[in-house]
C-alpha positions as a Markdown table, in Angstrom:
| # | Residue | x | y | z |
|---|---|---|---|---|
| 1 | Met | 0.0 | 0.0 | 0.0 |
| 2 | Ser | 1.2 | 3.5 | -0.8 |
| 3 | Tyr | 0.0 | 7.1 | -0.6 |
| 4 | Arg | -3.0 | 8.3 | -2.5 |
| 5 | His | -4.2 | 11.9 | -2.7 |
| 6 | Glu | -8.0 | 11.1 | -2.6 |
| 7 | Asp | -9.8 | 11.3 | 0.7 |
| 8 | Tyr | -11.9 | 8.2 | 1.4 |
| 9 | Arg | -12.6 | 8.8 | 5.1 |
| 10 | Leu | -16.3 | 8.6 | 5.0 |
| 11 | Tyr | -17.2 | 7.8 | 8.6 |
| 12 | Glu | -16.2 | 9.6 | 11.8 |
| 13 | Gly | -18.5 | 7.8 | 14.2 |
| 14 | Val | -15.9 | 5.7 | 16.1 |
| 15 | Asn | -15.6 | 6.5 | 19.7 |
| 16 | Phe | -12.9 | 4.6 | 21.6 |
| 17 | Thr | -12.1 | 5.7 | 25.1 |
| 18 | Glu | -8.4 | 6.3 | 24.6 |
| 19 | His | -7.6 | 7.9 | 21.3 |
| 20 | Ser | -4.2 | 9.3 | 22.1 |
| 21 | Gly | -2.6 | 6.1 | 23.4 |
| 22 | Ile | 0.3 | 6.0 | 25.9 |
| 23 | Asp | 1.8 | 9.3 | 27.0 |
| 24 | Phe | 5.4 | 8.8 | 25.9 |
| 25 | Gly | 6.6 | 12.2 | 27.1 |
| 26 | Lys | 8.7 | 10.9 | 30.0 |
| 27 | Tyr | 10.2 | 7.9 | 28.1 |
| 28 | Ser | 13.8 | 8.0 | 27.0 |
| 29 | Ile | 14.6 | 6.1 | 23.8 |
| 30 | Glu | 16.1 | 3.3 | 25.9 |
| 31 | Asp | 12.9 | 3.1 | 28.0 |
| 32 | Leu | 10.9 | 2.9 | 24.8 |
| 33 | Lys | 13.0 | 0.1 | 23.5 |
| 34 | Lys | 12.4 | -1.8 | 26.8 |
| 35 | Leu | 8.7 | -1.3 | 26.6 |
| 36 | Trp | 8.7 | -2.3 | 22.9 |
| 37 | Arg | 10.3 | -5.6 | 23.9 |
| 38 | Val | 8.0 | -6.2 | 26.8 |
| 39 | Thr | 5.0 | -5.5 | 24.5 |
| 40 | Leu | 6.3 | -7.9 | 21.9 |
| 41 | Glu | 6.9 | -10.7 | 24.4 |
| 42 | Lys | 3.3 | -10.4 | 25.6 |
| 43 | Gly | 2.4 | -11.7 | 22.2 |
| 44 | Met | 0.4 | -10.5 | 19.1 |
| 45 | His | -2.8 | -11.8 | 17.5 |
| 46 | Gly | -1.1 | -12.1 | 14.2 |
| 47 | Ile | 2.0 | -11.2 | 12.1 |
| 48 | Cys | 2.4 | -10.8 | 8.4 |
| 49 | Phe | 5.0 | -13.2 | 7.0 |
| 50 | Ser | 7.9 | -11.7 | 5.2 |
| 51 | Met | 9.2 | -14.2 | 2.7 |
| 52 | Tyr | 12.3 | -12.9 | 1.1 |
| 53 | Glu | 15.9 | -12.7 | 2.3 |
| 54 | Asp | 18.4 | -10.1 | 0.8 |
| 55 | Gly | 18.8 | -10.8 | -2.9 |
| 56 | Gln | 15.4 | -12.6 | -3.2 |
| 57 | Glu | 12.2 | -11.2 | -4.6 |
| 58 | Pro | 8.8 | -12.3 | -5.8 |
| 59 | Gly | 9.3 | -14.8 | -8.6 |
| 60 | Asp | 12.0 | -16.6 | -6.8 |
| 61 | Val | 11.1 | -20.1 | -5.5 |
| 62 | Ile | 11.7 | -20.2 | -1.7 |
| 63 | Ser | 12.8 | -23.4 | 0.1 |
| 64 | Glu | 10.9 | -25.2 | 2.8 |
| 65 | Ala | 13.9 | -24.8 | 5.1 |
| 66 | Gln | 13.8 | -21.0 | 4.9 |
| 67 | Val | 10.1 | -20.9 | 5.5 |
| 68 | Glu | 10.3 | -23.2 | 8.5 |
| 69 | Arg | 13.2 | -21.2 | 10.0 |
| 70 | Arg | 11.2 | -18.0 | 9.9 |
| 71 | Ile | 8.1 | -19.7 | 11.3 |
| 72 | Asn | 10.2 | -20.9 | 14.2 |
| 73 | Ile | 11.3 | -17.3 | 14.8 |
| 74 | Leu | 7.8 | -15.9 | 14.8 |
| 75 | Lys | 5.8 | -18.6 | 16.6 |
| 76 | Pro | 6.7 | -17.5 | 20.2 |
| 77 | Tyr | 5.3 | -14.0 | 19.5 |
| 78 | Ala | 2.1 | -14.5 | 17.5 |
| 79 | Lys | -0.9 | -16.9 | 17.4 |
| 80 | Trp | -1.6 | -16.4 | 13.7 |
| 81 | Val | 0.5 | -15.9 | 10.6 |
| 82 | Arg | -0.7 | -14.3 | 7.4 |
| 83 | Ser | 0.7 | -15.2 | 4.0 |
| 84 | Phe | 0.3 | -13.4 | 0.7 |
| 85 | Ser | 0.6 | -16.0 | -2.0 |
| 86 | Cys | 0.2 | -19.8 | -2.6 |
| 87 | Ile | 2.9 | -20.5 | -5.1 |
| 88 | Glu | 6.7 | -20.3 | -5.5 |
| 89 | Gly | 7.3 | -21.7 | -2.0 |
| 90 | Asn | 4.6 | -19.6 | -0.3 |
| 91 | Glu | 2.5 | -22.7 | -0.1 |
| 92 | His | 4.9 | -24.0 | 2.6 |
| 93 | Ile | 3.9 | -21.1 | 5.0 |
| 94 | Pro | 0.5 | -22.5 | 6.1 |
| 95 | Arg | 1.8 | -26.1 | 6.2 |
| 96 | Tyr | 4.7 | -25.2 | 8.6 |
| 97 | Ala | 2.6 | -22.8 | 10.6 |
| 98 | Lys | 0.1 | -25.6 | 11.3 |
| 99 | Lys | 2.9 | -28.0 | 12.1 |
| 100 | His | 4.2 | -25.5 | 14.7 |
| 101 | Gly | 0.7 | -24.8 | 16.2 |
| 102 | Met | -0.1 | -21.5 | 14.6 |
| 103 | Lys | -3.4 | -20.5 | 12.9 |
| 104 | Thr | -3.3 | -19.2 | 9.3 |
| 105 | Met | -4.7 | -16.5 | 7.1 |
| 106 | Val | -3.7 | -17.6 | 3.6 |
| 107 | Gly | -3.7 | -15.2 | 0.7 |
| 108 | Ala | -4.0 | -15.9 | -3.0 |
| 109 | Trp | -2.1 | -13.1 | -4.8 |
| 110 | Leu | -4.2 | -11.8 | -7.7 |
| 111 | Gly | -3.2 | -9.3 | -10.3 |
| 112 | Asp | -3.7 | -8.6 | -14.0 |
| 113 | Asp | -2.2 | -11.8 | -15.2 |
| 114 | Lys | -5.0 | -14.3 | -15.5 |
| 115 | Glu | -2.7 | -17.4 | -15.9 |
| 116 | Asp | -0.9 | -16.5 | -12.6 |
| 117 | Asn | -4.3 | -15.9 | -11.0 |
| 118 | Glu | -5.4 | -19.4 | -12.0 |
| 119 | Lys | -2.3 | -20.9 | -10.3 |
| 120 | Glu | -2.9 | -18.9 | -7.2 |
| 121 | Ile | -6.6 | -19.8 | -6.9 |
| 122 | Glu | -6.0 | -23.5 | -7.6 |
| 123 | Ala | -3.2 | -23.6 | -5.0 |
| 124 | Leu | -5.3 | -21.8 | -2.4 |
| 125 | Ile | -8.1 | -24.3 | -2.9 |
| 126 | Gln | -5.6 | -27.2 | -2.6 |
| 127 | Leu | -4.3 | -25.8 | 0.7 |
| 128 | Gly | -7.8 | -25.4 | 2.0 |
| 129 | Lys | -8.6 | -29.0 | 1.2 |
| 130 | Glu | -5.4 | -30.0 | 3.1 |
| 131 | Gly | -6.9 | -28.4 | 6.2 |
| 132 | Val | -4.1 | -25.8 | 6.7 |
| 133 | Ile | -6.2 | -22.7 | 6.2 |
| 134 | Asp | -8.2 | -21.0 | 8.9 |
| 135 | Ile | -9.1 | -17.9 | 6.8 |
| 136 | Ala | -8.7 | -17.6 | 3.0 |
| 137 | Ala | -7.9 | -14.2 | 1.6 |
| 138 | Val | -8.8 | -14.0 | -2.1 |
| 139 | Gly | -6.7 | -11.2 | -3.3 |
| 140 | Asn | -4.8 | -8.3 | -1.6 |
| 141 | Glu | -5.5 | -4.6 | -2.6 |
| 142 | Val | -6.5 | -5.7 | -6.1 |
| 143 | Leu | -9.1 | -2.9 | -6.4 |
| 144 | Tyr | -6.6 | -0.4 | -4.9 |
| 145 | Arg | -4.2 | -1.2 | -7.7 |
| 146 | Asn | -6.9 | -1.4 | -10.3 |
| 147 | Asp | -5.6 | -4.9 | -11.4 |
| 148 | Leu | -9.1 | -6.4 | -11.7 |
| 149 | Thr | -12.7 | -5.2 | -12.1 |
| 150 | Leu | -15.0 | -5.7 | -9.1 |
| 151 | Asp | -16.9 | -8.4 | -11.0 |
| 152 | Glu | -13.8 | -10.3 | -11.9 |
| 153 | Leu | -12.7 | -10.2 | -8.2 |
| 154 | Leu | -16.2 | -11.3 | -7.0 |
| 155 | Asp | -16.0 | -14.3 | -9.4 |
| 156 | Tyr | -12.8 | -15.5 | -7.8 |
| 157 | Ile | -14.2 | -15.1 | -4.3 |
| 158 | Lys | -17.3 | -17.0 | -5.2 |
| 159 | Arg | -15.2 | -19.8 | -6.7 |
| 160 | Val | -13.1 | -20.2 | -3.5 |
| 161 | Lys | -16.2 | -20.1 | -1.3 |
| 162 | Glu | -17.9 | -22.9 | -3.4 |
| 163 | Ala | -14.7 | -25.0 | -3.3 |
| 164 | Leu | -14.1 | -24.5 | 0.5 |
| 165 | Pro | -17.5 | -24.3 | 2.2 |
| 166 | Asn | -16.0 | -25.0 | 5.6 |
| 167 | Val | -13.3 | -22.2 | 5.4 |
| 168 | Gln | -13.9 | -18.5 | 6.2 |
| 169 | Val | -13.3 | -16.5 | 3.0 |
| 170 | Gly | -12.7 | -12.8 | 2.6 |
| 171 | Tyr | -10.8 | -10.2 | 0.6 |
| 172 | Val | -8.0 | -7.8 | 1.8 |
| 173 | Asp | -8.0 | -4.1 | 0.9 |
| 174 | Ala | -7.8 | -0.6 | 2.2 |
| 175 | Tyr | -10.4 | 0.1 | 4.8 |
| 176 | Tyr | -12.4 | 2.5 | 2.6 |
| 177 | Glu | -12.9 | 0.0 | -0.2 |
| 178 | Phe | -15.6 | -1.8 | 1.8 |
| 179 | Ser | -17.6 | 1.5 | 2.0 |
| 180 | Val | -17.2 | 2.1 | -1.7 |
| 181 | His | -18.0 | -1.5 | -2.7 |
| 182 | Pro | -20.8 | -3.0 | -0.4 |
| 183 | Glu | -20.7 | -6.1 | -2.7 |
| 184 | Leu | -17.4 | -7.0 | -1.0 |
| 185 | Val | -19.1 | -7.0 | 2.4 |
| 186 | Glu | -22.0 | -9.1 | 1.2 |
| 187 | Ile | -19.9 | -11.8 | -0.3 |
| 188 | Ser | -17.3 | -12.0 | 2.5 |
| 189 | Asp | -17.5 | -14.1 | 5.7 |
| 190 | Val | -15.1 | -11.7 | 7.4 |
| 191 | Ile | -13.9 | -8.1 | 6.5 |
| 192 | Leu | -10.2 | -7.9 | 6.1 |
| 193 | Ser | -9.1 | -4.3 | 6.3 |
| 194 | Asn | -5.7 | -2.7 | 5.9 |
| 195 | Cys | -5.2 | 0.5 | 8.0 |
| 196 | Tyr | -2.1 | 2.6 | 7.6 |
| 197 | Pro | -2.0 | 6.1 | 9.2 |
| 198 | Tyr | 1.5 | 6.4 | 7.8 |
| 199 | Trp | 0.4 | 6.2 | 4.2 |
| 200 | Glu | -2.1 | 9.0 | 4.9 |
| 201 | Gly | 0.6 | 11.2 | 6.1 |
| 202 | Cys | -0.5 | 11.2 | 9.7 |
| 203 | His | 1.8 | 12.5 | 12.5 |
| 204 | Ile | 2.8 | 9.8 | 15.0 |
| 205 | Asp | 1.0 | 11.7 | 17.8 |
| 206 | Gly | -2.3 | 11.3 | 16.1 |
| 207 | Ser | -1.7 | 7.9 | 14.5 |
| 208 | Leu | -3.6 | 5.7 | 16.9 |
| 209 | Ala | -6.7 | 7.9 | 16.8 |
| 210 | His | -6.4 | 7.9 | 13.0 |
| 211 | Met | -6.2 | 4.1 | 12.9 |
| 212 | Gln | -9.2 | 3.9 | 15.1 |
| 213 | Arg | -11.2 | 6.0 | 12.7 |
| 214 | Met | -10.1 | 3.7 | 9.8 |
| 215 | Tyr | -11.2 | 0.7 | 11.8 |
| 216 | Gly | -14.5 | 2.5 | 12.7 |
| 217 | Gln | -15.2 | 3.1 | 9.0 |
| 218 | Ala | -14.6 | -0.6 | 8.2 |
| 219 | Met | -16.8 | -1.6 | 11.1 |
| 220 | His | -19.6 | 0.7 | 9.8 |
| 221 | Ala | -19.3 | -0.8 | 6.4 |
| 222 | Ala | -19.2 | -4.4 | 7.7 |
| 223 | Gln | -22.8 | -4.4 | 8.8 |
| 224 | Gly | -22.1 | -6.6 | 11.8 |
| 225 | Lys | -19.6 | -8.9 | 10.3 |
| 226 | Lys | -16.2 | -9.3 | 12.0 |
| 227 | Val | -13.5 | -6.9 | 11.0 |
| 228 | Ile | -9.8 | -7.9 | 11.2 |
| 229 | Ile | -7.0 | -5.4 | 10.7 |
| 230 | Thr | -4.9 | -7.4 | 8.2 |
| 231 | Glu | -2.1 | -4.9 | 8.0 |
| 232 | Thr | -0.9 | -1.9 | 10.0 |
| 233 | Gly | 2.6 | -0.8 | 10.8 |
| 234 | Trp | 5.2 | 2.0 | 10.7 |
| 235 | Pro | 8.6 | 2.0 | 9.0 |
| 236 | Ser | 11.7 | 2.4 | 11.2 |
| 237 | Gln | 13.7 | 4.4 | 8.6 |
| 238 | Gly | 13.5 | 5.9 | 5.2 |
| 239 | Gly | 11.8 | 9.1 | 4.0 |
| 240 | Ser | 8.8 | 11.0 | 5.4 |
| 241 | Leu | 5.3 | 11.5 | 4.0 |
| 242 | Arg | 3.8 | 14.9 | 5.0 |
| 243 | Gly | 3.5 | 14.6 | 8.8 |
| 244 | Ala | 4.5 | 10.9 | 8.9 |
| 245 | Glu | 8.1 | 10.5 | 9.8 |
| 246 | Ser | 10.0 | 7.2 | 9.4 |
| 247 | Ser | 12.2 | 6.6 | 12.5 |
| 248 | Glu | 13.0 | 4.0 | 15.0 |
| 249 | Glu | 11.3 | 6.0 | 17.8 |
| 250 | Asn | 8.1 | 6.3 | 15.8 |
| 251 | Ala | 8.1 | 2.7 | 14.8 |
| 252 | Ile | 8.4 | 1.7 | 18.5 |
| 253 | Lys | 5.6 | 4.1 | 19.6 |
| 254 | Tyr | 3.3 | 2.9 | 16.9 |
| 255 | Phe | 3.8 | -0.8 | 17.6 |
| 256 | Ile | 3.3 | -0.3 | 21.4 |
| 257 | Asn | 0.1 | 1.8 | 21.0 |
| 258 | Ser | -1.3 | -0.6 | 18.4 |
| 259 | Met | -0.8 | -3.6 | 20.6 |
| 260 | Val | -2.1 | -1.9 | 23.8 |
| 261 | Trp | -5.2 | -0.7 | 22.0 |
| 262 | Ala | -5.8 | -4.1 | 20.3 |
| 263 | Asp | -5.6 | -5.9 | 23.7 |
| 264 | Lys | -7.8 | -3.4 | 25.5 |
| 265 | Glu | -10.6 | -3.4 | 22.8 |
| 266 | Asn | -10.2 | -7.0 | 21.7 |
| 267 | Ile | -9.2 | -6.0 | 18.1 |
| 268 | Glu | -7.6 | -8.7 | 15.9 |
| 269 | Ile | -4.5 | -7.2 | 14.2 |
| 270 | Phe | -2.0 | -8.7 | 11.9 |
| 271 | Tyr | 1.1 | -6.5 | 12.3 |
| 272 | Phe | 3.0 | -5.6 | 9.2 |
| 273 | Ser | 5.6 | -6.9 | 9.1 |
| 274 | Ser | 7.8 | -9.6 | 10.5 |
| 275 | Phe | 11.2 | -9.1 | 8.7 |
| 276 | Asp | 12.7 | -6.2 | 6.7 |
| 277 | Glu | 12.7 | -7.0 | 3.0 |
| 278 | Ser | 15.2 | -5.1 | 0.7 |
| 279 | Trp | 13.2 | -5.7 | -2.5 |
| 280 | Lys | 10.2 | -3.7 | -1.3 |
| 281 | Thr | 11.4 | -0.3 | -2.5 |
| 282 | Gly | 9.4 | 0.1 | -5.8 |
| 283 | Asp | 6.2 | 2.1 | -5.4 |
| 284 | Glu | 6.8 | 2.6 | -1.7 |
| 285 | Gly | 10.3 | 4.2 | -2.0 |
| 286 | Asp | 13.1 | 3.6 | 0.5 |
| 287 | Val | 10.7 | 3.1 | 3.4 |
| 288 | Gly | 9.4 | -0.1 | 1.8 |
| 289 | Ala | 12.5 | -2.0 | 3.1 |
| 290 | Tyr | 12.0 | -1.1 | 6.8 |
| 291 | Trp | 8.6 | -2.3 | 8.0 |
| 292 | Gly | 9.8 | -5.3 | 9.9 |
| 293 | Leu | 9.9 | -6.0 | 13.7 |
| 294 | Trp | 13.0 | -8.0 | 12.8 |
| 295 | Asp | 15.8 | -6.7 | 10.5 |
| 296 | Lys | 16.8 | -8.4 | 7.3 |
| 297 | His | 19.2 | -10.6 | 9.2 |
| 298 | Glu | 16.3 | -11.9 | 11.3 |
| 299 | Gln | 17.4 | -10.1 | 14.4 |
| 300 | Leu | 14.9 | -8.2 | 16.6 |
| 301 | Lys | 15.4 | -4.5 | 15.9 |
| 302 | Phe | 15.2 | -3.3 | 19.5 |
């Protein structure tokens, strides 16, 4: 996900009791790092799986050994793991996550290449039939990128729902897409919403309140269906976007506030992301490589 100029914030009705989060005014950077580590060790609902080591990128086939090593790193900290594709080694993620006692949100990566889409959908259905999927995510930000029409996307979702009647099925996109396209809400078992205050240029001091408004808009659109925040996070270095500054301090604050709020309000969040990935510098710029809680060498950052 990256910055867009349009304003899609349609709903301001959310009213959580603590918009501002923790008062970090008296915390030194060392105190913040200690609190970050304590927060992490309390555990997360979910974590987004970062697949690629330095020198690797989508299109490379990743080994089972690499996947299992990273699952082993993540499993003490999260109950769920989210994957983004079902081919090129990504199919190993839910299998090893299940082996190690984690629950899975498994994504089929859809784009404008119909042949690749077929491979992804068939692989997603196969994994579902193996019993290693708890939630199936049919596409990620496809409408945001304008890769498919709404009708094309709905057809893929219907196909997966028919093939996997005992698996919850949804679609992942920016929070506002569910307000714009109520058909997505109707067809989905669960609403899978990406919420990034950073990409809307929000200053760190207002970032928690802004995420709460994003979540509130998705909840309003969901018409009573469960809403899961499938991605949120903050980059630890790189450039800045209007009021949103990429820094270690801000990444620490955002993670702590997100986790404290999620625990207090019983919000299910998949944090983005697990490991830094050097290849992610295309549309996102230099910040794309620095969203991980772990660095590219698989070491905790703080």
